[in-house]
N, C-alpha and C positions, 0 to 999 in steps of 0.2 A: 489427473487433474487436467482434463481436456477442455479447451475453450474453443468451441466451434465458431466458424466464420458467421458473420451476420446474415449471410445469404441463406443460412439454414433457419433463421428466426421465423420465417413465414410458416414453415413446416411445424415448428415447435408450437406456435400459437394455435394452429389448427388442431394439433394434438391435444393442447390444453383445453380447447373448447369441447372436443369430443369426450375427453376424460371427465370434464366437469359435468357434462350432461348425464353420463352413465355411472359416475362414481357412487352416487347415492343408492344405486340398486345393488352394489357389490357388498357382500357381507364379509369384509376383511377383519373387522374387529368390533367387539361389543362396546368397548370404551375407547375414547380418543387418547392418543399419546401427545404430550406436550414437549416440544424441544425448546429449551430456554437458551436465548442468544444474548451473550454479553458483549457490550461495547463500552469503551471508556470515553468515547467522543459523544458530543451532545446531540440531542434531538434536533432535527433540521439539517444536519450534515448529510452529504450525499450517501455515505456508507450506512448511516442509520436509517435513512429513508429507504434505501435498498433492502436493508434487513427487514423492515416492516413489509416491503413488497414480497420478499421471500415468504414471510409468515402468511401473508394474504393468499398468495398463489398456492402454497402448500395446503392450506385449509380447503381451498376450492378443488384442487385436482384430486385430493384424497377423500372428498366428500365428508370432511370433518374427522376422518380417522387419525390424521396427523395435524397438529397445530403448532404454531410457533409463537413464542412470547419474547419480545425484545426488552432487554434490561440495559438501558443506555444512560449516558451522562453520570456515571459514577454509581449507579444503583447496584452494579455488580463489582464495584471497586475499580482499581487501575488495571492496566493490561496484565501485569504479573498476577494479580489477584484472580483475574478472569481465567487465565490459563491454568493456574493452580486449582481453581474451582472445577474446571473441566476434568483435570486429573483425579480429583476427589469425587466426581460424579454429582457435584452440586449444580453444574451447568453442563449442557450437552454441546452447545455451539458457541462460536464467538466470531467477531470481526476485529482483527488486530493487525498491527503493522510490524515493528521491529523487535518486539519482545521475545521472539523465539530464540534470539541469540543469547538470552539469559539462561536458556535451558540447553542449547546446543550452540557453542561459540561459532561454529562454522556458518551458522545462519546469519552472521553479520553480512554475508554476501548479498542478502536481500536489500540492504540499504547502502551498498558500497558506491561511493561517488565515481562518476565517469566510466562506469562499467556498462550499463545498459544504454544503448545509443538512442533508442526511441521506443515507442509502444510496440512497433512491429517486432523489435528485438525481444521484448518481454514476451509477446505472444509466441514467438518461435521457441523461446526457451521453455516456457511452461506447457507448451503443446507437444514437446518432444522428449527425447531421452533424458535431458538434464532435468526437466520438470519431474519426470518419474523418479530420478535420484533424490531430488529435494523432497518429494512427497514421501518416499520411503524413509528418509532420515527423520522427517517430522513424525511419522507413525511410530518408528522405532524408539526415538530418543525423547520425544515430547508426549507422544500418545494422542496426537491429533491428526486428522486426515484433511488436507486441503481440498476444498470443493471448487472454488472459483477465485479469480483475482479481481478485486475491485480497483480500477485505476484511480489514481489521484493526479493532480496536475504536477508537472516537474518543478523542482526547486530552481529559484532564480536568485540573483545576487543584487542586493541594494547597498549602495555605498555613497560616501560624501564627495566622491570625485569620479570622473568617467573611467570606465574600464573598456577600452577599445581592443586591448590585446593582453596577453599574459603578463607582459612587462609592466603594465599599469597596476598589477596586483602586488608587486614587490613591496614588502614591508608593511602592508596594510594590516591593521588589527581587525580580523574577521571573527565574529562570534560563531562558535560551533558548539554542538552538544558535546558533553564530556564523554566521548567514546574514543578509544585508542585509534581506531582506523581513521576516523574523521580528522583527528588532530594530525596524524601522520600524513594524510593526503594534502591537507592545506599547507603544512610545512614544506612538502615537496614542491608546491606551487610557488613558494617564495613568500607566502603571506605569513603573518604572525597570528596563528589560531588562538583564540581567546575563549576558553570555556566559560559560560555564563548562564545563569538560570534565565529561562525565557521571560518571566515577568520583569526582569531588569533591562531587557534589551532596548526598549523605547528610550528610557532615560539615558542609557549608556550611549546611544546614538546621538541623543540631543546634546549631551555634555562633551562629546568627543572622546569618551573613554574607549570606544571602539569606532572603527571607520566604516564597518559594514556588517551585514548579516545575510544569511541565505535561508529562504523558505518558499513554499508554494505561493502563487499569486493570491490565493484566497486569504491566506494568513497575513500577507503583506497588506492586503486591503483592509481586513478586519482590525488589524493592529495599528493601522494608520501610520505606517512607517514613512509614507510619502510626505508626512508633515515635518519630518526631521532630517531626511536625506533626499537629494535631488536626482540620483542616478539609479537606473534599473538596467542591469545587464542580463540579457536573455541567454543565460548559460545552460539551462536545462541539464545541470550536472547530476541530478538524481531524478530518475523517472520513478516516482513513488507509486506504491500500491498497497492495498490492504488485502488480507487473506480471509475469506469466508471459510470457516473450517468446522469440523465436527469431531468430537472426541472419538477415538477408535472404539472405545468401549460402547458408546452409544450407537455408533454406526453398525457394529457387528450385532447389536441387539435387534436391528430392524430386519424385516422380511425383505425378500427380493423386490417385491412390489413397492414397499415403503422406501427402499433405497432409490428406486427409480423416481418416485415422487420427489424425494429430496434433491436428487440430481437435476431434475427438470426445473424445479423451483429455484435452485441455485443459479442455473444458467440464465433464466429470465431475470433474476434480480441483478445479475452482473450487467446485462444489457441495459437495465433501468439505471443502475449506478453510473455507468460510463456515459450515458446520454445526459444525465444531470450534470456530471462533472464538466463535460464539453460546453454545455449551455452556460453554467456559472463562470467558467474560466473566461469566456468571451466577455461577459458583463464586467467581471472584476478587472480584467485587463483594460477595458475601455475606461473604467473609472480611474484606475491608478495612473494611467498614462496621460490623464488630464493634468496631472501635477508633476510627473517625473519625466526626465529625459531618458531616452532608451538607446542602448547600444546592443549590438549583436556580435560579440567577439567570435573569431574562428576558434572552435574548441579542439582542433587537432593538436596544437602545441600543449594544451592542458592535459589531454590524454597521454601525450608522449611523456610529459614531465612526471606523471603519476603511474606509468605503466609497471614500474618495478616495486612500488610500495607494497604490493601484496606479499612480496618475499619476506617482509617483516613478520608475517603471520602464518608462515608455512608450517610452523610447529603445531598449529591447531589442526587436529585430525579432520580431514575431509575438505578443508577450506581451499587449498591450492587446486585440487582436482576440480571443484566446482567453479572456481575462478577461471581456470583455463578453458573449461568446457563452455562457459558463458561467452568468453572472448571469441572462441572459435565459432560459436553460433552466430555471432554478429559480424563476421569478417566480410560478408558480401552485402551488408546492408548500408 
Protein backbone atom coordinates (compact mmCIF):
# COMPACT_ATOMS: atom_id res chain seq x y z
CA UNK A 1 0.00 0.00 0.00
CA UNK A 2 2.36 2.68 -1.22
CA UNK A 3 1.24 6.30 -1.20
CA UNK A 4 3.71 8.26 -3.32
CA UNK A 5 4.57 11.88 -2.65
CA UNK A 6 2.56 14.49 -4.54
CA UNK A 7 5.72 15.46 -6.38
CA UNK A 8 5.13 12.39 -8.50
CA UNK A 9 1.57 13.39 -9.44
CA UNK A 10 2.70 15.26 -12.56
CA UNK A 11 4.31 12.11 -13.91
CA UNK A 12 1.17 10.11 -13.14
CA UNK A 13 -1.08 12.61 -14.90
CA UNK A 14 1.11 12.50 -18.01
CA UNK A 15 1.06 8.72 -17.86
CA UNK A 16 -2.73 8.85 -17.57
CA UNK A 17 -3.05 11.01 -20.68
CA UNK A 18 -0.82 8.72 -22.72
CA UNK A 19 -2.62 5.59 -21.65
CA UNK A 20 -5.99 7.19 -22.32
CA UNK A 21 -4.93 8.03 -25.88
CA UNK A 22 -3.73 4.54 -26.70
CA UNK A 23 -5.82 2.24 -24.52
CA UNK A 24 -8.57 2.01 -27.12
CA UNK A 25 -6.16 0.41 -29.58
CA UNK A 26 -5.15 -2.34 -27.15
CA UNK A 27 -7.12 -5.55 -27.35
CA UNK A 28 -6.94 -6.57 -23.68
CA UNK A 29 -10.47 -7.88 -23.40
CA UNK A 30 -13.54 -8.52 -25.51
CA UNK A 31 -15.87 -7.46 -22.71
CA UNK A 32 -15.45 -4.94 -19.91
CA UNK A 33 -15.21 -5.98 -16.27
CA UNK A 34 -17.04 -4.04 -13.58
CA UNK A 35 -15.66 -3.49 -10.09
CA UNK A 36 -18.48 -2.70 -7.66
CA UNK A 37 -17.40 -0.29 -4.89
CA UNK A 38 -19.41 -0.19 -1.66
CA UNK A 39 -19.55 2.72 0.78
CA UNK A 40 -21.88 3.27 3.72
CA UNK A 41 -21.43 7.04 3.58
CA UNK A 42 -23.59 9.34 1.50
CA UNK A 43 -23.18 10.76 -1.96
CA UNK A 44 -21.40 14.09 -1.76
CA UNK A 45 -18.94 13.08 0.95
CA UNK A 46 -15.26 13.37 -0.05
CA UNK A 47 -14.65 9.62 0.01
CA UNK A 48 -17.64 8.86 -2.22
CA UNK A 49 -16.72 11.65 -4.63
CA UNK A 50 -13.22 10.13 -4.72
CA UNK A 51 -14.66 6.66 -5.35
CA UNK A 52 -16.53 8.05 -8.36
CA UNK A 53 -13.27 9.63 -9.53
CA UNK A 54 -11.59 6.22 -9.21
CA UNK A 55 -14.30 4.70 -11.42
CA UNK A 56 -14.01 7.52 -13.95
CA UNK A 57 -10.23 7.29 -14.20
CA UNK A 58 -10.29 3.50 -14.32
CA UNK A 59 -12.64 3.53 -17.29
CA UNK A 60 -10.51 6.07 -19.13
CA UNK A 61 -7.09 4.52 -18.68
CA UNK A 62 -8.36 1.04 -19.48
CA UNK A 63 -10.23 2.15 -22.57
CA UNK A 64 -13.38 0.70 -21.04
CA UNK A 65 -11.86 -2.70 -20.31
CA UNK A 66 -12.32 -2.06 -16.57
CA UNK A 67 -15.15 -0.01 -15.10
CA UNK A 68 -16.15 0.95 -11.59
CA UNK A 69 -19.65 1.23 -10.14
CA UNK A 70 -20.11 3.04 -6.82
CA UNK A 71 -22.84 1.86 -4.43
CA UNK A 72 -23.03 4.48 -1.68
CA UNK A 73 -25.42 5.74 0.96
CA UNK A 74 -26.61 2.35 2.14
CA UNK A 75 -27.18 0.79 -1.28
CA UNK A 76 -24.69 -1.91 -0.32
CA UNK A 77 -25.59 -1.86 3.39
CA UNK A 78 -23.52 -0.80 6.37
CA UNK A 79 -19.77 -1.27 6.58
CA UNK A 80 -20.01 -4.79 7.97
CA UNK A 81 -22.45 -5.78 5.20
CA UNK A 82 -20.09 -4.31 2.64
CA UNK A 83 -17.00 -6.19 3.80
CA UNK A 84 -18.99 -9.42 4.11
CA UNK A 85 -20.22 -8.77 0.58
CA UNK A 86 -16.61 -8.58 -0.58
CA UNK A 87 -15.85 -11.85 1.16
CA UNK A 88 -18.79 -13.48 -0.63
CA UNK A 89 -17.90 -12.02 -4.02
CA UNK A 90 -21.00 -9.79 -4.17
CA UNK A 91 -18.78 -6.68 -4.15
CA UNK A 92 -15.23 -6.30 -5.38
CA UNK A 93 -14.17 -3.09 -3.62
CA UNK A 94 -15.09 -0.77 -0.77
CA UNK A 95 -14.22 2.44 1.04
CA UNK A 96 -14.54 1.80 4.78
CA UNK A 97 -13.14 3.04 8.09
CA UNK A 98 -13.02 1.17 11.40
CA UNK A 99 -15.03 -1.93 10.53
CA UNK A 100 -12.00 -4.16 9.99
CA UNK A 101 -11.63 -4.53 13.77
CA UNK A 102 -14.85 -6.59 13.67
CA UNK A 103 -13.00 -9.16 11.56
CA UNK A 104 -9.52 -8.76 13.08
CA UNK A 105 -9.57 -7.18 16.59
CA UNK A 106 -5.98 -5.96 16.20
CA UNK A 107 -7.26 -3.53 13.58
CA UNK A 108 -8.69 -1.35 16.36
CA UNK A 109 -5.25 0.21 15.98
CA UNK A 110 -6.51 2.08 12.91
CA UNK A 111 -8.78 4.31 15.03
CA UNK A 112 -6.80 4.39 18.27
CA UNK A 113 -6.78 7.79 19.98
CA UNK A 114 -3.59 9.78 20.52
CA UNK A 115 -1.56 7.31 18.46
CA UNK A 116 -1.03 8.99 15.08
CA UNK A 117 0.49 12.42 15.62
CA UNK A 118 -0.38 13.92 12.24
CA UNK A 119 -0.85 13.11 8.57
CA UNK A 120 2.90 12.79 8.09
CA UNK A 121 2.91 10.05 10.72
CA UNK A 122 0.12 8.21 8.89
CA UNK A 123 1.96 8.49 5.58
CA UNK A 124 5.17 7.20 7.16
CA UNK A 125 3.37 4.20 8.67
CA UNK A 126 1.44 3.19 5.59
CA UNK A 127 4.37 3.72 3.22
CA UNK A 128 6.71 1.61 5.32
CA UNK A 129 7.13 -1.81 6.91
CA UNK A 130 4.24 -1.27 9.35
CA UNK A 131 1.91 -0.58 6.45
CA UNK A 132 3.04 -3.82 4.86
CA UNK A 133 2.22 -5.68 8.09
CA UNK A 134 -1.24 -4.13 8.19
CA UNK A 135 -1.82 -4.97 4.54
CA UNK A 136 -0.71 -8.57 5.08
CA UNK A 137 -3.08 -8.97 8.04
CA UNK A 138 -6.00 -7.57 6.08
CA UNK A 139 -5.30 -9.90 3.18
CA UNK A 140 -4.91 -12.94 5.43
CA UNK A 141 -7.60 -12.33 8.05
CA UNK A 142 -10.22 -10.29 6.20
CA UNK A 143 -9.57 -11.15 2.57
CA UNK A 144 -9.13 -7.57 1.36
CA UNK A 145 -6.13 -5.73 -0.04
CA UNK A 146 -5.72 -2.04 0.88
CA UNK A 147 -4.98 0.19 -2.10
CA UNK A 148 -4.92 3.73 -0.72
CA UNK A 149 -5.65 5.77 2.38
CA UNK A 150 -8.32 8.46 2.02
CA UNK A 151 -7.61 11.09 4.68
CA UNK A 152 -10.37 12.54 6.83
CA UNK A 153 -10.18 15.54 9.10
CA UNK A 154 -8.98 14.86 12.68
CA UNK A 155 -11.37 14.56 15.58
CA UNK A 156 -11.89 17.60 17.80
CA UNK A 157 -13.57 18.06 21.17
CA UNK A 158 -16.66 20.24 21.71
CA UNK A 159 -17.67 20.98 25.31
CA UNK A 160 -19.83 23.21 27.48
CA UNK A 161 -16.76 24.68 29.20
CA UNK A 162 -13.25 25.62 28.02
CA UNK A 163 -10.54 22.96 27.77
CA UNK A 164 -7.21 24.73 28.10
CA UNK A 165 -5.36 21.74 29.52
CA UNK A 166 -5.86 18.12 30.51
CA UNK A 167 -6.88 19.22 34.01
CA UNK A 168 -9.97 20.91 32.59
CA UNK A 169 -11.22 17.54 31.31
CA UNK A 170 -11.45 15.93 34.75
CA UNK A 171 -14.89 14.50 35.49
CA UNK A 172 -16.53 15.76 32.30
CA UNK A 173 -19.07 13.43 30.72
CA UNK A 174 -17.75 12.92 27.19
CA UNK A 175 -19.79 10.98 24.66
CA UNK A 176 -17.76 8.21 23.01
CA UNK A 177 -18.61 5.34 20.66
CA UNK A 178 -19.26 2.08 22.49
CA UNK A 179 -15.82 0.60 21.84
CA UNK A 180 -13.64 -0.78 24.66
CA UNK A 181 -10.46 1.05 23.62
CA UNK A 182 -12.23 4.39 23.30
CA UNK A 183 -13.83 4.05 26.75
CA UNK A 184 -10.53 3.00 28.36
CA UNK A 185 -8.64 5.90 26.81
CA UNK A 186 -11.05 8.59 27.97
CA UNK A 187 -11.13 7.08 31.47
CA UNK A 188 -7.34 7.34 31.56
CA UNK A 189 -7.68 11.05 30.77
CA UNK A 190 -9.83 11.55 33.84
CA UNK A 191 -13.07 12.08 31.93
CA UNK A 192 -16.28 10.15 32.43
CA UNK A 193 -16.76 8.45 29.03
CA UNK A 194 -20.44 8.06 28.19
CA UNK A 195 -21.37 5.69 25.34
CA UNK A 196 -24.34 7.11 23.48
CA UNK A 197 -25.94 6.60 20.08
CA UNK A 198 -24.94 9.43 17.76
CA UNK A 199 -28.52 10.61 16.97
CA UNK A 200 -28.95 11.32 20.70
CA UNK A 201 -25.86 13.50 21.05
CA UNK A 202 -27.37 16.89 20.13
CA UNK A 203 -30.19 16.58 22.67
CA UNK A 204 -27.83 15.19 25.32
CA UNK A 205 -25.58 18.22 24.91
CA UNK A 206 -28.57 20.53 24.95
CA UNK A 207 -29.96 19.09 28.19
CA UNK A 208 -26.59 18.68 29.91
CA UNK A 209 -26.80 14.89 30.02
CA UNK A 210 -23.28 14.99 28.61
CA UNK A 211 -20.70 17.77 28.76
CA UNK A 212 -19.04 17.17 25.42
CA UNK A 213 -18.45 15.01 22.39
CA UNK A 214 -15.67 14.43 19.87
CA UNK A 215 -15.91 14.28 16.08
CA UNK A 216 -14.35 15.71 12.90
CA UNK A 217 -15.10 19.34 12.09
CA UNK A 218 -17.37 18.38 9.19
CA UNK A 219 -19.68 16.45 11.49
CA UNK A 220 -19.56 19.17 14.13
CA UNK A 221 -20.68 21.58 11.42
CA UNK A 222 -23.40 19.43 9.84
CA UNK A 223 -24.79 18.39 13.25
CA UNK A 224 -24.85 22.02 14.43
CA UNK A 225 -23.25 21.23 17.78
CA UNK A 226 -22.20 24.88 17.89
CA UNK A 227 -25.82 25.67 18.74
CA UNK A 228 -25.69 23.81 22.07
CA UNK A 229 -22.08 24.12 23.30
CA UNK A 230 -19.72 27.07 23.12
CA UNK A 231 -16.23 25.58 23.20
CA UNK A 232 -14.13 23.84 20.58
CA UNK A 233 -10.78 22.29 21.58
CA UNK A 234 -8.37 21.55 18.74
CA UNK A 235 -7.26 18.22 20.17
CA UNK A 236 -6.70 16.37 16.88
CA UNK A 237 -6.72 13.21 18.99
CA UNK A 238 -7.62 10.88 16.13
CA UNK A 239 -6.28 11.47 12.64
CA UNK A 240 -8.93 9.58 10.78
CA UNK A 241 -8.82 7.94 7.39
CA UNK A 242 -10.76 5.53 5.26
CA UNK A 243 -9.28 2.65 3.30
CA UNK A 244 -9.95 2.10 -0.38
CA UNK A 245 -9.56 -1.63 -0.80
CA UNK A 246 -10.25 -4.54 -3.12
CA UNK A 247 -11.07 -8.11 -2.20
CA UNK A 248 -8.05 -10.34 -2.61
CA UNK A 249 -10.13 -12.72 -4.70
CA UNK A 250 -11.03 -9.95 -7.13
CA UNK A 251 -7.47 -8.60 -7.20
CA UNK A 252 -5.94 -11.95 -8.05
CA UNK A 253 -8.46 -12.40 -10.87
CA UNK A 254 -7.00 -9.35 -12.64
CA UNK A 255 -4.21 -9.43 -15.18
CA UNK A 256 -0.94 -7.61 -14.54
CA UNK A 257 -2.10 -4.74 -16.75
CA UNK A 258 -5.49 -4.55 -15.03
CA UNK A 259 -3.81 -4.41 -11.62
CA UNK A 260 -1.70 -1.50 -12.86
CA UNK A 261 -4.81 0.35 -14.01
CA UNK A 262 -6.45 -0.21 -10.62
CA UNK A 263 -3.38 1.01 -8.73
CA UNK A 264 -3.02 4.17 -10.82
CA UNK A 265 -6.73 5.00 -10.55
CA UNK A 266 -6.56 4.43 -6.79
CA UNK A 267 -3.63 6.80 -6.39
CA UNK A 268 -5.29 9.54 -8.40
CA UNK A 269 -8.51 9.13 -6.41
CA UNK A 270 -6.55 9.50 -3.15
CA UNK A 271 -5.08 12.77 -4.38
CA UNK A 272 -8.60 13.93 -5.29
CA UNK A 273 -10.08 12.93 -1.91
CA UNK A 274 -7.35 14.59 0.13
CA UNK A 275 -7.69 17.82 -1.85
CA UNK A 276 -11.46 17.94 -1.23
CA UNK A 277 -11.00 17.18 2.47
CA UNK A 278 -8.54 20.07 2.90
CA UNK A 279 -10.83 22.48 1.08
CA UNK A 280 -13.97 21.54 3.03
CA UNK A 281 -12.11 21.48 6.36
CA UNK A 282 -11.19 25.12 5.92
CA UNK A 283 -14.76 26.13 5.05
CA UNK A 284 -16.29 24.18 7.94
CA UNK A 285 -13.76 25.51 10.43
CA UNK A 286 -14.47 29.08 9.36
CA UNK A 287 -18.21 28.55 9.81
CA UNK A 288 -18.03 26.75 13.16
CA UNK A 289 -15.63 29.26 14.72
CA UNK A 290 -18.10 32.05 14.01
CA UNK A 291 -20.12 30.60 16.88
CA UNK A 292 -17.60 28.80 19.10
CA UNK A 293 -14.65 29.82 21.23
CA UNK A 294 -11.47 27.92 20.35
CA UNK A 295 -8.73 26.51 22.56
CA UNK A 296 -5.63 24.57 21.55
CA UNK A 297 -4.44 22.48 24.51
CA UNK A 298 -0.96 21.00 24.64
CA UNK A 299 -1.54 17.33 23.77
CA UNK A 300 1.71 16.10 25.31
CA UNK A 301 0.12 15.41 28.73
CA UNK A 302 -2.83 13.70 27.04
CA UNK A 303 -0.52 11.31 25.23
CA UNK A 304 1.43 10.71 28.43
CA UNK A 305 -1.76 9.89 30.36
CA UNK A 306 -2.84 7.32 27.78
CA UNK A 307 0.51 5.78 26.87
CA UNK A 308 -0.05 2.58 28.86
CA UNK A 309 -3.71 2.00 28.01
CA UNK A 310 -2.68 -0.26 25.14
CA UNK A 311 -1.48 -2.81 27.72
CA UNK A 312 -5.12 -3.58 28.49
CA UNK A 313 -5.38 -5.08 25.00
CA UNK A 314 -2.10 -6.95 24.65
CA UNK A 315 -3.91 -10.29 24.73
CA UNK A 316 -5.29 -9.45 21.29
CA UNK A 317 -2.97 -11.17 18.84
CA UNK A 318 -0.88 -8.70 16.87
CA UNK A 319 -2.19 -5.55 18.56
CA UNK A 320 0.78 -4.77 20.79
CA UNK A 321 3.32 -5.24 18.01
CA UNK A 322 1.45 -2.89 15.69
CA UNK A 323 0.96 -0.33 18.46
CA UNK A 324 4.66 -0.22 19.35
CA UNK A 325 5.68 -0.13 15.68
CA UNK A 326 3.42 2.87 15.04
CA UNK A 327 4.74 4.68 18.13
CA UNK A 328 8.31 4.04 16.96
CA UNK A 329 7.54 5.37 13.48
CA UNK A 330 6.37 8.67 14.96
CA UNK A 331 9.21 9.28 17.43
CA UNK A 332 11.01 11.86 15.30
CA UNK A 333 7.89 13.68 14.10
